[in-house]
ZADO-1210 file (C-alpha; in nm, 4 decimals, padded with zeros to 6 digits):
<atoms>
<atom x="-00.3443" y="-00.0275" z="06.4003" code="MET" pos="1"/>
<atom x="-00.6697" y="00.0904" z="06.2260" code="SER" pos="2"/>
<atom x="-00.9496" y="-00.0886" z="06.1487" code="ASN" pos="3"/>
<atom x="-01.3868" y="-00.0911" z="06.0381" code="ILE" pos="4"/>
<atom x="-01.5612" y="-00.3083" z="06.2291" code="LYS" pos="5"/>
<atom x="-01.9291" y="-00.3599" z="06.2083" code="LEU" pos="6"/>
<atom x="-02.2087" y="-00.3500" z="06.4581" code="PHE" pos="7"/>
<atom x="-02.5182" y="-00.4398" z="06.2934" code="GLU" pos="8"/>
<atom x="-02.3611" y="-00.4331" z="05.9023" code="GLU" pos="9"/>
<atom x="-02.2733" y="-00.0831" z="06.0014" code="LYS" pos="10"/>
<atom x="-01.9251" y="00.0502" z="05.9960" code="HIS" pos="11"/>
<atom x="-01.7234" y="00.1640" z="06.2956" code="VAL" pos="12"/>
<atom x="-01.3857" y="00.3331" z="06.2550" code="ARG" pos="13"/>
<atom x="-01.1726" y="00.1836" z="06.5076" code="SER" pos="14"/>
<atom x="-00.7688" y="00.2621" z="06.6131" code="VAL" pos="15"/>
<atom x="-00.6159" y="-00.0388" z="06.8396" code="TYR" pos="16"/>
<atom x="-00.3558" y="00.1589" z="07.0740" code="ASN" pos="17"/>
<atom x="-00.0341" y="-00.0586" z="07.1038" code="GLU" pos="18"/>
<atom x="00.0488" y="00.1592" z="07.4005" code="HIS" pos="19"/>
<atom x="-00.2455" y="00.1242" z="07.6172" code="ASP" pos="20"/>
<atom x="-00.3572" y="-00.2214" z="07.4604" code="GLU" pos="21"/>
<atom x="-00.7088" y="-00.0416" z="07.4131" code="LYS" pos="22"/>
<atom x="-00.9384" y="-00.0043" z="07.0928" code="TRP" pos="23"/>
<atom x="-01.0729" y="00.3605" z="07.0211" code="TYR" pos="24"/>
<atom x="-01.3917" y="00.3994" z="06.8310" code="PHE" pos="25"/>
<atom x="-01.4862" y="00.6972" z="06.6355" code="SER" pos="26"/>
<atom x="-01.7352" y="00.9071" z="06.8860" code="VAL" pos="27"/>
<atom x="-01.9277" y="01.0317" z="06.5706" code="GLN" pos="28"/>
<atom x="-02.0108" y="00.6603" z="06.4294" code="ASP" pos="29"/>
<atom x="-02.1229" y="00.5228" z="06.7567" code="VAL" pos="30"/>
<atom x="-02.3810" y="00.7925" z="06.8313" code="VAL" pos="31"/>
<atom x="-02.4952" y="00.7953" z="06.4561" code="GLN" pos="32"/>
<atom x="-02.5421" y="00.3590" z="06.4892" code="ILE" pos="33"/>
<atom x="-02.7394" y="00.4314" z="06.8463" code="LEU" pos="34"/>
<atom x="-02.9702" y="00.7059" z="06.7668" code="THR" pos="35"/>
<atom x="-02.9787" y="00.7145" z="06.4017" code="ASN" pos="36"/>
<atom x="-02.9169" y="01.1106" z="06.3764" code="SER" pos="37"/>
<atom x="-02.9489" y="01.2600" z="06.0174" code="ASN" pos="38"/>
<atom x="-02.7168" y="01.5309" z="06.2194" code="ASP" pos="39"/>
<atom x="-02.4732" y="01.3958" z="06.4586" code="VAL" pos="40"/>
<atom x="-02.2939" y="01.7002" z="06.5689" code="LYS" pos="41"/>
<atom x="-02.5910" y="01.8300" z="06.6815" code="GLN" pos="42"/>
<atom x="-02.7063" y="01.5495" z="06.8600" code="TYR" pos="43"/>
<atom x="-02.4022" y="01.5159" z="07.0657" code="ILE" pos="44"/>
<atom x="-02.4695" y="01.9234" z="07.1363" code="LYS" pos="45"/>
<atom x="-02.7975" y="01.8632" z="07.2733" code="LYS" pos="46"/>
<atom x="-02.6302" y="01.5431" z="07.4654" code="MET" pos="47"/>
<atom x="-02.4130" y="01.7540" z="07.6521" code="LEU" pos="48"/>
<atom x="-02.6401" y="02.0228" z="07.7398" code="THR" pos="49"/>
<atom x="-02.8549" y="01.7652" z="07.8887" code="ARG" pos="50"/>
<atom x="-02.5651" y="01.5850" z="08.0951" code="ASP" pos="51"/>
<atom x="-02.3815" y="01.8771" z="08.2881" code="GLU" pos="52"/>
<atom x="-02.1560" y="01.5795" z="08.4111" code="GLN" pos="53"/>
<atom x="-02.0575" y="01.4171" z="08.0479" code="LEU" pos="54"/>
<atom x="-01.9940" y="01.7720" z="07.9182" code="LYS" pos="55"/>
<atom x="-01.7429" y="01.9056" z="08.2235" code="ASN" pos="56"/>
<atom x="-01.5382" y="01.5392" z="08.1426" code="ASN" pos="57"/>
<atom x="-01.6136" y="01.5566" z="07.7839" code="TRP" pos="58"/>
<atom x="-01.2059" y="01.6449" z="07.7327" code="GLY" pos="59"/>
<atom x="-01.1122" y="01.3534" z="07.9557" code="THR" pos="60"/>
<atom x="-01.3654" y="01.1174" z="07.7671" code="ILE" pos="61"/>
<atom x="-01.2828" y="01.2234" z="07.4138" code="CYS" pos="62"/>
<atom x="-00.9227" y="01.2624" z="07.2064" code="THR" pos="63"/>
<atom x="-00.8499" y="01.3171" z="06.8646" code="LEU" pos="64"/>
<atom x="-00.7029" y="01.0167" z="06.6989" code="VAL" pos="65"/>
<atom x="-00.6294" y="00.9770" z="06.3121" code="GLU" pos="66"/>
<atom x="-00.8449" y="00.7455" z="06.1188" code="MET" pos="67"/>
<atom x="-00.9908" y="00.7837" z="05.7593" code="LYS" pos="68"/>
<atom x="-01.3284" y="01.0083" z="05.7105" code="ALA" pos="69"/>
<atom x="-01.5891" y="00.9196" z="05.4691" code="ALA" pos="70"/>
<atom x="-01.3422" y="01.0791" z="05.1897" code="ASP" pos="71"/>
<atom x="-01.0995" y="00.8198" z="05.2318" code="GLY" pos="72"/>
<atom x="-00.8760" y="01.1037" z="05.4203" code="LYS" pos="73"/>
<atom x="-00.6789" y="01.0859" z="05.7062" code="THR" pos="74"/>
<atom x="-00.8180" y="01.3320" z="05.9746" code="ARG" pos="75"/>
<atom x="-00.8082" y="01.3492" z="06.3098" code="LYS" pos="76"/>
<atom x="-01.1566" y="01.2565" z="06.4783" code="ILE" pos="77"/>
<atom x="-01.3185" y="01.2579" z="06.8268" code="GLN" pos="78"/>
<atom x="-01.2485" y="00.8844" z="06.9564" code="ALA" pos="79"/>
<atom x="-01.2616" y="00.7106" z="07.3042" code="ALA" pos="80"/>
<atom x="-01.2070" y="00.3818" z="07.4378" code="HIS" pos="81"/>
<atom x="-01.4452" y="00.1337" z="07.5809" code="THR" pos="82"/>
<atom x="-01.4935" y="00.2725" z="07.9288" code="GLU" pos="83"/>
<atom x="-01.5730" y="00.6045" z="07.8127" code="HIS" pos="84"/>
<atom x="-01.7708" y="00.4605" z="07.5160" code="ILE" pos="85"/>
<atom x="-01.9546" y="00.3221" z="07.8045" code="LEU" pos="86"/>
<atom x="-02.0334" y="00.6180" z="07.9762" code="ARG" pos="87"/>
<atom x="-02.1225" y="00.8383" z="07.6495" code="LEU" pos="88"/>
<atom x="-02.3818" y="00.5265" z="07.6558" code="ILE" pos="89"/>
<atom x="-02.5599" y="00.6240" z="07.9507" code="GLN" pos="90"/>
<atom x="-02.6422" y="00.9788" z="07.8498" code="SER" pos="91"/>
<atom x="-02.8412" y="00.8109" z="07.5261" code="ILE" pos="92"/>
<atom x="-03.1549" y="00.6378" z="07.5185" code="PRO" pos="93"/>
<atom x="-03.1705" y="00.3528" z="07.2836" code="SER" pos="94"/>
<atom x="-03.2659" y="00.0174" z="07.2718" code="PRO" pos="95"/>
<atom x="-02.9385" y="-00.0989" z="07.1146" code="LYS" pos="96"/>
<atom x="-02.7406" y="00.0039" z="07.4206" code="ALA" pos="97"/>
<atom x="-02.7451" y="-00.2956" z="07.5886" code="GLU" pos="98"/>
<atom x="-02.6416" y="-00.5194" z="07.2685" code="PRO" pos="99"/>
<atom x="-02.3631" y="-00.2826" z="07.1556" code="PHE" pos="100"/>
<atom x="-02.2234" y="-00.3052" z="07.5139" code="LYS" pos="101"/>
<atom x="-02.1920" y="-00.6611" z="07.4600" code="GLN" pos="102"/>
<atom x="-02.0400" y="-00.5917" z="07.0576" code="TRP" pos="103"/>
<atom x="-01.7640" y="-00.4129" z="07.2702" code="LEU" pos="104"/>
<atom x="-01.7011" y="-00.6928" z="07.4850" code="ALA" pos="105"/>
<atom x="-01.6480" y="-00.9061" z="07.1964" code="LEU" pos="106"/>
<atom x="-01.4800" y="-00.6625" z="06.9906" code="VAL" pos="107"/>
<atom x="-01.1916" y="-00.6486" z="07.2942" code="GLY" pos="108"/>
<atom x="-01.1855" y="-01.0353" z="07.3696" code="ALA" pos="109"/>
<atom x="-01.1422" y="-01.0835" z="06.9886" code="GLU" pos="110"/>
<atom x="-00.8209" y="-00.8615" z="06.9870" code="ARG" pos="111"/>
<atom x="-00.6391" y="-01.0056" z="07.3046" code="ILE" pos="112"/>
<atom x="-00.7050" y="-01.3568" z="07.1767" code="ALA" pos="113"/>
<atom x="-00.5869" y="-01.2091" z="06.8045" code="GLU" pos="114"/>
<atom x="-00.2541" y="-01.0481" z="06.9417" code="ILE" pos="115"/>
<atom x="-00.1659" y="-01.4594" z="07.1101" code="GLU" pos="116"/>
<atom x="-00.2794" y="-01.5929" z="06.7897" code="ASN" pos="117"/>
<atom x="-00.2409" y="-01.4091" z="06.4263" code="PRO" pos="118"/>
<atom x="-00.4100" y="-01.7091" z="06.2684" code="GLU" pos="119"/>
<atom x="-00.7298" y="-01.6000" z="06.4230" code="LEU" pos="120"/>
<atom x="-00.7879" y="-01.2472" z="06.2835" code="ALA" pos="121"/>
<atom x="-00.6982" y="-01.4276" z="05.9369" code="GLN" pos="122"/>
<atom x="-00.9646" y="-01.7051" z="06.0306" code="ALA" pos="123"/>
<atom x="-01.2300" y="-01.4031" z="06.1054" code="ARG" pos="124"/>
<atom x="-01.1170" y="-01.2139" z="05.7764" code="ILE" pos="125"/>
<atom x="-01.1736" y="-01.5271" z="05.5517" code="ARG" pos="126"/>
<atom x="-01.5074" y="-01.6037" z="05.7419" code="ALA" pos="127"/>
<atom x="-01.6595" y="-01.2015" z="05.6462" code="THR" pos="128"/>
<atom x="-01.5859" y="-01.2388" z="05.3001" code="TYR" pos="129"/>
<atom x="-01.6969" y="-01.6344" z="05.2740" code="LYS" pos="130"/>
<atom x="-02.0215" y="-01.4976" z="05.4201" code="ALA" pos="131"/>
<atom x="-02.0561" y="-01.2243" z="05.1703" code="LYS" pos="132"/>
<atom x="-02.0409" y="-01.5086" z="04.9180" code="GLY" pos="133"/>
<atom x="-01.6568" y="-01.5081" z="04.7312" code="TYR" pos="134"/>
<atom x="-01.5171" y="-01.8223" z="04.6514" code="SER" pos="135"/>
<atom x="-01.2709" y="-01.9826" z="04.8796" code="ASP" pos="136"/>
<atom x="-00.9986" y="-01.9538" z="04.5502" code="ALA" pos="137"/>
<atom x="-01.0634" y="-01.5594" z="04.5403" code="TRP" pos="138"/>
<atom x="-01.0347" y="-01.5294" z="04.9382" code="ILE" pos="139"/>
<atom x="-00.6801" y="-01.7049" z="04.9547" code="GLU" pos="140"/>
<atom x="-00.5650" y="-01.4066" z="04.7111" code="LYS" pos="141"/>
<atom x="-00.7513" y="-01.1583" z="04.9331" code="ARG" pos="142"/>
<atom x="-00.5686" y="-01.3145" z="05.2500" code="ILE" pos="143"/>
<atom x="-00.2440" y="-01.3273" z="05.0787" code="ARG" pos="144"/>
<atom x="-00.2770" y="-00.9828" z="04.9093" code="GLY" pos="145"/>
<atom x="-00.3562" y="-00.8400" z="05.2669" code="ILE" pos="146"/>
<atom x="-00.0141" y="-01.0085" z="05.3610" code="GLN" pos="147"/>
<atom x="00.1960" y="-00.8579" z="05.0946" code="ALA" pos="148"/>
<atom x="00.0627" y="-00.5144" z="05.1817" code="ARG" pos="149"/>
<atom x="00.1051" y="-00.5146" z="05.5665" code="ASP" pos="150"/>
<atom x="00.4839" y="-00.6244" z="05.4716" code="GLU" pos="151"/>
<atom x="00.5217" y="-00.3092" z="05.2012" code="LEU" pos="152"/>
<atom x="00.3628" y="-00.1048" z="05.4859" code="THR" pos="153"/>
<atom x="00.5940" y="-00.1757" z="05.7362" code="ASN" pos="154"/>
<atom x="00.8798" y="-00.1411" z="05.4982" code="GLU" pos="155"/>
<atom x="00.7876" y="00.1840" z="05.4175" code="TRP" pos="156"/>
<atom x="00.7094" y="00.3240" z="05.8198" code="LYS" pos="157"/>
<atom x="01.0915" y="00.1424" z="05.9195" code="ASN" pos="158"/>
<atom x="01.2208" y="00.3616" z="05.5677" code="ARG" pos="159"/>
<atom x="01.0664" y="00.6638" z="05.6469" code="GLY" pos="160"/>
<atom x="00.8053" y="00.7279" z="05.4296" code="VAL" pos="161"/>
<atom x="00.4861" y="00.8905" z="05.6478" code="LYS" pos="162"/>
<atom x="00.1455" y="00.7418" z="05.6781" code="GLU" pos="163"/>
<atom x="-00.1419" y="00.9037" z="05.4967" code="GLY" pos="164"/>
<atom x="-00.0849" y="01.1422" z="05.1679" code="LYS" pos="165"/>
<atom x="00.3289" y="00.9755" z="05.1086" code="GLU" pos="166"/>
<atom x="00.1314" y="00.6226" z="05.1376" code="TYR" pos="167"/>
<atom x="-00.1235" y="00.7324" z="04.8955" code="SER" pos="168"/>
<atom x="00.1181" y="00.8649" z="04.6352" code="ILE" pos="169"/>
<atom x="00.3776" y="00.5354" z="04.6197" code="LEU" pos="170"/>
<atom x="00.0209" y="00.3050" z="04.6073" code="THR" pos="171"/>
<atom x="-00.0743" y="00.5450" z="04.3161" code="ALA" pos="172"/>
<atom x="00.2777" y="00.4827" z="04.1449" code="GLU" pos="173"/>
<atom x="00.2608" y="00.0993" z="04.1931" code="ILE" pos="174"/>
<atom x="-00.1002" y="00.0984" z="04.0243" code="SER" pos="175"/>
<atom x="-00.0267" y="00.3363" z="03.7571" code="LYS" pos="176"/>
<atom x="00.3188" y="00.0757" z="03.6587" code="ALA" pos="177"/>
<atom x="00.1014" y="-00.2179" z="03.7193" code="THR" pos="178"/>
<atom x="-00.2449" y="-00.1506" z="03.5674" code="PHE" pos="179"/>
<atom x="-00.2015" y="00.1943" z="03.3662" code="GLY" pos="180"/>
<atom x="-00.4212" y="00.3498" z="03.5985" code="ILE" pos="181"/>
<atom x="-00.3949" y="00.4831" z="03.9618" code="ILE" pos="182"/>
<atom x="-00.6467" y="00.3767" z="04.2267" code="PRO" pos="183"/>
<atom x="-00.9367" y="00.6691" z="04.1757" code="SER" pos="184"/>
<atom x="-00.9548" y="00.6281" z="03.8496" code="GLU" pos="185"/>
<atom x="-00.9662" y="00.2329" z="03.8870" code="TYR" pos="186"/>
<atom x="-01.2590" y="00.2884" z="04.1372" code="LYS" pos="187"/>
<atom x="-01.4571" y="00.4904" z="03.8387" code="SER" pos="188"/>
<atom x="-01.3483" y="00.2066" z="03.5988" code="LEU" pos="189"/>
<atom x="-01.5655" y="-00.0620" z="03.8224" code="LYS" pos="190"/>
<atom x="-01.8726" y="00.1746" z="03.9291" code="GLY" pos="191"/>
<atom x="-01.7332" y="00.2201" z="04.2744" code="LEU" pos="192"/>
<atom x="-01.8960" y="00.5487" z="04.3849" code="THR" pos="193"/>
<atom x="-01.8761" y="00.5156" z="04.7542" code="LYS" pos="194"/>
<atom x="-01.6184" y="00.6019" z="05.0095" code="PRO" pos="195"/>
<atom x="-01.6380" y="00.2336" z="05.1954" code="SER" pos="196"/>
<atom x="-01.6139" y="00.0210" z="04.8699" code="GLU" pos="197"/>
<atom x="-01.2957" y="-00.1293" z="04.8520" code="ASN" pos="198"/>
<atom x="-01.1077" y="-00.1612" z="04.5130" code="LEU" pos="199"/>
<atom x="-00.9436" y="-00.4637" z="04.6230" code="ARG" pos="200"/>
<atom x="-01.2764" y="-00.5913" z="04.7399" code="ASP" pos="201"/>
<atom x="-01.3928" y="-00.5686" z="04.3553" code="HIS" pos="202"/>
<atom x="-01.1169" y="-00.6977" z="04.2237" code="MET" pos="203"/>
<atom x="-01.0859" y="-01.0326" z="03.9912" code="THR" pos="204"/>
<atom x="-00.8273" y="-01.3091" z="04.0910" code="ASP" pos="205"/>
<atom x="-00.5828" y="-01.1899" z="03.8146" code="LEU" pos="206"/>
<atom x="-00.6052" y="-00.8266" z="03.9424" code="GLU" pos="207"/>
<atom x="-00.5934" y="-00.9541" z="04.2871" code="LEU" pos="208"/>
<atom x="-00.2327" y="-01.1484" z="04.1650" code="ILE" pos="209"/>
<atom x="-00.1019" y="-00.8516" z="03.9674" code="PHE" pos="210"/>
<atom x="-00.1413" y="-00.6243" z="04.2732" code="THR" pos="211"/>
<atom x="00.0016" y="-00.8693" z="04.4799" code="MET" pos="212"/>
<atom x="00.3161" y="-00.8893" z="04.2432" code="LEU" pos="213"/>
<atom x="00.3491" y="-00.5151" z="04.2260" code="GLY" pos="214"/>
<atom x="00.3510" y="-00.4761" z="04.6033" code="GLU" pos="215"/>
<atom x="00.5744" y="-00.8011" z="04.6461" code="ALA" pos="216"/>
<atom x="00.8196" y="-00.6474" z="04.4262" code="SER" pos="217"/>
<atom x="00.8340" y="-00.3129" z="04.5352" code="THR" pos="218"/>
<atom x="00.9049" y="-00.4372" z="04.8785" code="THR" pos="219"/>
<atom x="01.1654" y="-00.6539" z="04.7844" code="GLU" pos="220"/>
<atom x="01.3399" y="-00.3265" z="04.5459" code="ILE" pos="221"/>
<atom x="01.3276" y="-00.1492" z="04.8586" code="ALA" pos="222"/>
<atom x="01.5127" y="-00.4318" z="05.0798" code="LYS" pos="223"/>
<atom x="01.7569" y="-00.4595" z="04.8458" code="ASN" pos="224"/>
<atom x="01.8308" y="-00.1042" z="04.6683" code="LYS" pos="225"/>
<atom x="01.8380" y="-00.0072" z="05.0896" code="ASN" pos="226"/>
<atom x="01.5492" y="00.2994" z="04.9742" code="ALA" pos="227"/>
<atom x="01.5404" y="00.5814" z="05.2759" code="GLN" pos="228"/>
<atom x="01.2737" y="00.8362" z="05.2394" code="GLY" pos="229"/>
<atom x="01.0105" y="00.9234" z="04.9863" code="PHE" pos="230"/>
<atom x="01.2033" y="00.9885" z="04.6713" code="ILE" pos="231"/>
<atom x="01.3964" y="00.6743" z="04.6982" code="GLU" pos="232"/>
<atom x="01.0982" y="00.4668" z="04.7745" code="ASN" pos="233"/>
<atom x="00.8772" y="00.6589" z="04.4862" code="GLN" pos="234"/>
<atom x="01.1410" y="00.5104" z="04.2719" code="LYS" pos="235"/>
<atom x="01.1382" y="00.1733" z="04.3984" code="ALA" pos="236"/>
<atom x="00.7427" y="00.1665" z="04.3901" code="ALA" pos="237"/>
<atom x="00.7585" y="00.2434" z="03.9886" code="LYS" pos="238"/>
<atom x="01.0509" y="-00.0367" z="03.9624" code="ALA" pos="239"/>
<atom x="00.7881" y="-00.2648" z="04.1538" code="GLY" pos="240"/>
<atom x="00.4965" y="-00.1627" z="03.9657" code="GLY" pos="241"/>
<atom x="00.6867" y="-00.1989" z="03.6000" code="ASN" pos="242"/>
<atom x="00.7843" y="-00.5471" z="03.6908" code="VAL" pos="243"/>
<atom x="00.3945" y="-00.6551" z="03.7799" code="ALA" pos="244"/>
<atom x="00.3259" y="-00.4291" z="03.4658" code="GLY" pos="245"/>
<atom x="00.5430" y="-00.6352" z="03.2315" code="ASN" pos="246"/>
<atom x="00.4243" y="-00.9306" z="03.3544" code="ALA" pos="247"/>
<atom x="00.0348" y="-00.8106" z="03.3107" code="ARG" pos="248"/>
<atom x="00.1302" y="-00.6932" z="02.9495" code="LYS" pos="249"/>
<atom x="00.2847" y="-01.0220" z="02.8717" code="GLU" pos="250"/>
<atom x="-00.0141" y="-01.1937" z="02.9445" code="LEU" pos="251"/>
<atom x="-00.2721" y="-01.0194" z="02.7824" code="GLU" pos="252"/>
<atom x="-00.0596" y="-01.0433" z="02.4594" code="LYS" pos="253"/>
<atom x="-00.0397" y="-01.4229" z="02.4949" code="LYS" pos="254"/>
<atom x="-00.3862" y="-01.4496" z="02.6398" code="SER" pos="255"/>
<atom x="-00.5630" y="-01.1874" z="02.4115" code="GLY" pos="256"/>
<atom x="-00.7605" y="-01.1009" z="02.7020" code="ALA" pos="257"/>
<atom x="-00.7287" y="-00.7818" z="02.9372" code="LYS" pos="258"/>
<atom x="-00.6891" y="-00.7939" z="03.2943" code="ILE" pos="259"/>
<atom x="-00.8386" y="-00.4565" z="03.3796" code="VAL" pos="260"/>
<atom x="-01.1691" y="-00.4755" z="03.3292" code="ASN" pos="261"/>
<atom x="-01.5243" y="-00.3303" z="03.4531" code="LYS" pos="262"/>
<atom x="-01.5793" y="-00.6181" z="03.6778" code="GLN" pos="263"/>
<atom x="-01.7328" y="-00.5791" z="04.0363" code="ASN" pos="264"/>
<atom x="-01.8702" y="-00.7899" z="04.2908" code="PHE" pos="265"/>
<atom x="-02.1696" y="-00.5713" z="04.4337" code="LYS" pos="266"/>
<atom x="-02.3859" y="-00.8419" z="04.3282" code="ASN" pos="267"/>
<atom x="-02.2384" y="-01.0367" z="04.5962" code="LEU" pos="268"/>
<atom x="-02.4066" y="-00.8067" z="04.8493" code="ASP" pos="269"/>
<atom x="-02.7470" y="-00.8421" z="04.6806" code="MET" pos="270"/>
<atom x="-02.7502" y="-01.2085" z="04.6482" code="HIS" pos="271"/>
<atom x="-02.6753" y="-01.2344" z="05.0217" code="LYS" pos="272"/>
<atom x="-02.9710" y="-01.0016" z="05.0822" code="GLU" pos="273"/>
<atom x="-03.2246" y="-01.2091" z="04.8362" code="LEU" pos="274"/>
<atom x="-03.0900" y="-01.5333" z="04.9922" code="LYS" pos="275"/>
<atom x="-03.1852" y="-01.3602" z="05.3686" code="ASP" pos="276"/>
<atom x="-03.5194" y="-01.2844" z="05.2344" code="ASN" pos="277"/>
<atom x="-03.5821" y="-01.5774" z="05.1612" code="ASN" pos="278"/>
<atom x="-03.4903" y="-01.7962" z="05.4506" code="ASP" pos="279"/>
<atom x="-03.7472" y="-01.5665" z="05.6487" code="LEU" pos="280"/>
</atoms>
């Protein structure tokens, strides 16, 4: 399970390993947050020259784990679990060290609680979107969309579709059939230029609904057709997207308004900043 967590509004890429039940965090992300270094790789090299013990154990402390890079592609990057991250922190003189240790402990506790009670994960997601300024109605649709996406990717995994490139291709097929454009074109339309900007976080209520319909339809078709492998699931993705695409076109015809539009929710962060400044 991959995720992006926030420490003081900064991203930390992470993966939860079900086998050893530990979180693995991107070493580069952690070092960048603690040091504000402009060249994290060089900082790590210098740090290893200062700490001979850390250097000798670097291969044990760090392991290569697949996570999404800044460009959105999945790559193997250096990662370490909580205990090894704490060892790493010892070699970084930073006033953020202690708060970061507390944050690591909280992440672990939250994950254990969420495994025992999945509703806690949804509650945390709702709270995050609420804090950003999204409406309750929008948040409910976003949550339902996340559930529909999880069900779809679980089907793909069980049906022999490879994570990464094949998931991206099938997602693009659904988007193309649903909206007439692929996700990269959709992001450009909405003025989203940063890799960290999630397209679905900038969709309107109706865009979320049709995204959900396309993915839920694809899941249902894949199940009923018993689609196996990439080619058969690609056909299911096109068919599922067409179900949503036809519904979208029918609504546009009856309402006279286009579903796909340039609207985004970048202003929510700006409004939050203004509110925070006014509260000072």
